[in-house]
N, C-alpha and C positions, 0 to 999 in steps of 0.2 A: 521434393523436399523444400525447395526454395519458396514455393507458394505457401506451404504450411508455415514456414518460418516467418514469412511476411505477414500472414494473417494473424498469427499468434502475437507478433510484435505490435501490430496495430491494435489488436484487441486489448493487450496490456496497457498500451498508451492511452487508449480511449477510457479504459476502466479508471485509471488514475486521474485523467483529466476530469471526467464526470464526478468522481469522488471528491476531488479538490474543489471544484466549482460548488458542489453541494455544501461544503463547509460555509460558504457565503450565502447560499440560498436558504439554508436551514441551520443557522448556527446554534439555535436552542437545543436541537437534538444532540449536538456534540458537546455543548456546555453541560447538558444533563448527565452525560456519561463520564465526565472528567472526575478522577479520584480527588478527594479533598486535599490530599497532600501535594498535589501538583499546583504550583503557584501560577498566577496570571492566566486564568482559564481562557479568557477572551483572546489574549495574545497567542496562547498555545493553539487554540482552534484556528485562528487566522494563519499562523505560521505553518501549521500542518497542511492547511488548504493550499497555501502558496507552494509548499514543497511538493505536494502531490501534482499540482498543475505543471510546475517547472520540470519535475523529474519525468512525468509522463510525456511531456513535449520533447525533452532531451533524448528520450529513448528512441525517438524516430530517426535520429541522425547517427550514422555509423561513428563519426568522430567523437560524439559525446555519449554513446550507448553504454560503454563500460562504466563511466562515471555515474550515469543515471541509474544503472542497475545496482551499483554499490550503494548509492543514495537510497534507493528503494529498499534494499535489504536493511540498511540502518534504520530507516523510517519504520519498517515493519517490526523490527526489534523494539524500537522506542514505543510503539503502540501496545506492546504486550502488557504493561501495567494497567492500561485501561481495560483490556479484555479480562485480566485477572480480577480487577476491581469489580467489574460487572458480574463475573461468576461468583465471587465471594459475597456479593451483596445483591443477589438475584431478586430478592424481594423488592428492591427499589425499581426493578424493571419488569413488572408483571406481564407486560405486553410481549416480552421476549422469552420464548421457550428456553428452559434451562439446557435442553439438548443442543439447541443452536449455540448457546454460550460455550458449551464443551467442544462443539464441532469447529469453533473458530480457531482453536489451537492447531489442529491438523491442517485447516485451510491456510493458516498463516505459514505453516511449514511448506505447503505446496507453492504459495506465492513467493516465498524466499527462494526455493529451488528454481522456480520459473525465472525470477530475476537473476539468479546466479548464472543461469544458462547464457544470459546476455553479457556476462563478464568474460565469457569464453570466446567472444567475437565469432558467433555462429554464421554471420553473413560473409565472412571472408572465404574465398574459394580455397580448397585444400591444395597444397603444393604437390606437384608430381616429383617424386624422388627417384 
């Protein structure tokens, strides 16, 4: 179980690290999906990229894991308006299948639950009672 926990933790961290870096490699993609009612699109894209890199990194250390996981949960919730906007205006994104836009919501739920798991301090050995 310890190996599975480690692999999943590293996988999650790498996922957020790459996602965050991608905000700077391809900002046009993220700017394109921003809802018009969110101000300062460029700053929001940069801030979310920094947050993903920082939280992904902090997830790797036990001392900061709970904080990182809570931050990831908050970030995923904050991203929901973007997903909803894309679904409601799917004609603006003809390259993205509508089914994928719908599937993002259950995927977000899985990602939230996965992050929540790290708020439980799964790396700490169980106490013998």
